[in-house]
N, C-alpha and C positions, 0 to 999 in steps of 0.2 A: 730211225731209219735214215739211210743215205738219201741225198737229194731232197731233203725236207727243209723247210724254212719256217720261221715263226710268223704268226699272223701279223705282227707289227711290221716285220720286214716286208711281207707280202703287200701290205697296204700303204707303204711309204714310197712306192714307185709312182710313176706317172705315165699315162699313155703318150704315144708319139703325137706331136703337134699336127693339126690338120690344116694344110694350106687352103685358104679360102679365096674364091673368085665369085662373089655373089652375082646371081642373075638379077639384073636391074629390075625385071618385072616382079620379082618377089620381095622387093624392098618397100618399106613404108606401107605394108599391108596391115594396118592397125585394126583389130577386131573392135566392134562397138561395145561400149560399156557405159554405165551411168556412174556419176560420182558416188552414189550410195553403195556401189559394189566394192569400193575400196575404203577400208577404215583407216584409222591413224597408223602410221608406221614408226616404229622405234627400233633400237638396236638390241639384238640378242647377244648380250655380252659374254655369256658363259658357254656359248657354242665355240669352244676353243680347245687347243691341245691340252692345256693344263687340266681342264675338267675331264676330258676323255681319259687321260692317263691316271688322274686321281681315282677314277671309278673303275677303270678297266685295264690298267697296265698289266695286272696279273694274268688276265685272260688273253691279252694280246701277246704276251711273252710265252705263255705256256701252250697255247693252241698251235699245233703244227699241221702243215699241209704240204703237198708236193710243190716244188718250185715250178714256177710258170713264168718264164722270162717273156717280157713284152717284146714284140718284134721291133727292131730298130729301123727298118725301112719305112720311110714316110708314107702315109696313106695317099691315095689319089687326091687331086684337087676337089674341094667341095664347092659346087656351083649352085646347089639348090637345097632346099630344106630336106628333101627325101634323102640326099646323100648323107646328111648328118645322122639320120635315123640308122642308116646302114653302118656308118662308122661307130656309132654308139653301141649297136648290137654286136659289133665285132670286137671292140677294145674295152668297153666299160662294163656292160651288163654281165657278161660271163664271170668276170673277175670278182665283182661284188657278190654275185650269187654263190660262187665257190667259197668265198670268205665266210659268208653267213652259214653255209652248210657245215663247214668245218667248225665254226663257233658253236653251233647247237649240238653237233655230235660230241664235242668236248664237254659241254655243259651236261649233256645226258650221261656221259660216263662218270662225271664227278658227283653230281648230286640231283640230277633230274631237273625238270623245268622250273620249279619254285616260282610260280606266278608269271611264267612267260609262255608264250606260244611261238612255235617255230614259224619264222617268216622267210619269204624269199623275195626276189626282185625281178621284175619283168615289165613288159608293156602293160598298160591298163587293160587293153583288150584281151591279151593273153591271160592276164590274171582273173578275167571273168567279170569285168565291170559290165553291168547291165545297162541297156538303153543306148540311145543314139550318141551320147556324149560321155566319153571316158578320158581320163588323163593319159598323156603319152606314156607315163611310167607310174609304177605303183609298187610299194612294199605291201605284201599281202600275206595273210595267215594261211599256211599250208594245210590242206585238208579241210578247210572250213568253207562251207558253201553258203553261209547265211549272210545277212547284211553287214556283219562286222568283219567280213573277210578282208576288206580293203582298208588298210590302216594309215598309210602315208602316201598321198598322191604327189606326183611330180609333173611339172610343166617343162617341156623340152623345146628350146628355140635355137636356131642358128644365131651367132653373135651379131649379125647385121640386123636382126629383128629385135633382140633384147640384150641389153648390157647394163650392168649396175651403174655405170657412169652416165647413162641416159638420165638418171634422176636429177642431174645437175645441168642438163642441156635443155634449154627451153624448146628447142626444135625437136627433141626426141622424148620428152617427158610423157607424151601420150602413149608411145609404145611401151615405155617402162611401166606405166600404170596399168595398161591393158594386160600385160603378162601377169602382173600380181593380182589383178582383179579376177582373171581366169583361175589362177591357183586358189584364190580365196573362195571362189564358188565351189571348186572341188572339195576344199577342206570343210566348208559349211555343209555341203551336200552329204558328206560322210561323217560329220561330227568329228573330224580328225583334228588332233592337236598340232600335228607337224606336217610340213610339206617342204617342197624345194623347187628351185628353178635351176635347170642345168643347160648350159650352152657349150659350144666348142671352145670357150675361153675360160669358163668359171662355173663354180657351184655356189649358190646362195641358199642356205637353209632358212626355213621360216617356221616360227612358232605362233600359234593362235592363242591369244589370251582369253580369260573368262569373259572380259567385256567386249570381245570381238576384235580388239586391236591386233595388229601383226607385228611381231618382232623379227627382224632380219639379221642374219649373221653377217659378219665381215665376209666379203667375197673371197673365195678360195680359188686361186688361179689354176687352170688346167695343168700347167707345167710345173707346179710345186712338187718337189720330191725331197725325200730325206733318207736316212739310214737307220738301222737298228740302234746304233750308238747316238745318233743325232736325229731323232724323229722330227717330222714336221706335220702340220695338219694338211694333208693332201686331199685331193678330191675323193680318192678311194676310201681313205680313212673317214672322211666326213660322211660319205654315203653309208659306210658300214655302221657308223654311230647312229645314223637315222634309222637303220634297220634294227639296231639294238633298242632304241627308244620305241619303235613300233612293236617290239615283242612284249613289252610290259603290259600285261592284261589290265591293270588298274589305272594306267595313266596315259595310254596311247590316244584316248579320245577325250572329248570334253565331258565333264561330269554332268550327269543327268540328261544328256542329249543322246538320242538314238539316230543312227543314219537315216536320212530322209530319202527313201527310194521312190517317193511319189512323183518326183519331177524328173525321172530318168529320161523321159522322151520330150522334155520341155526345152525351149531354147536356153542357152547359157545366160543371156542377158535380155532384158525387156527393152 
């Protein structure tokens, strides 16, 4: 059909940059956590373009969907965390959700689910996370209302509150660790193998190992873009890949662990 594009081309674009003017009152607001909340951190080396293309280039090239050009006009200035939520809902969440919907429609036409569950992408609250504490974002199983519905939690922060470079800054390491400790709580809470941190500057994917350690991907900058001929690992492509990992029924969660819903109304950290 005319005006259609491949999934690969659709996901190698990038959203417009968000100009930031942080509210001073919202900075250095570090949530409390204890050292035990954060395990060892290592590198997730195979969360990269080569792995994605080796496994899914056929799917990315053959799945077609209507073109959806991103608006070129810059968003308004972001001065508070709530502004980032609006911008993300406008520029990022709908595109990832459309890409996943097209992917699962194509797979259904070709050979059916074959060990996968259709997943979508939205806020943790909209996805139906129970209790007082839910992640800002979630990849969740469509049509599934039991405790395994929520498969990949995500933490959303403005870049003045969390940045991967804070890991090397003695003055900001507390904020860096607090964001990851929060994500680790969500992942443990739902027995999830995968998670992510998303800011207005970058995406960092996280994999939880059997021993509880966390592997972190290389930072994927918000402004990375590519083409069909010269693809790059963009934020959109990275989020789509997390959705594909979430759809795998046998590997999305930690083996032998069930989601722990008994602490839905308990504080995140003691």
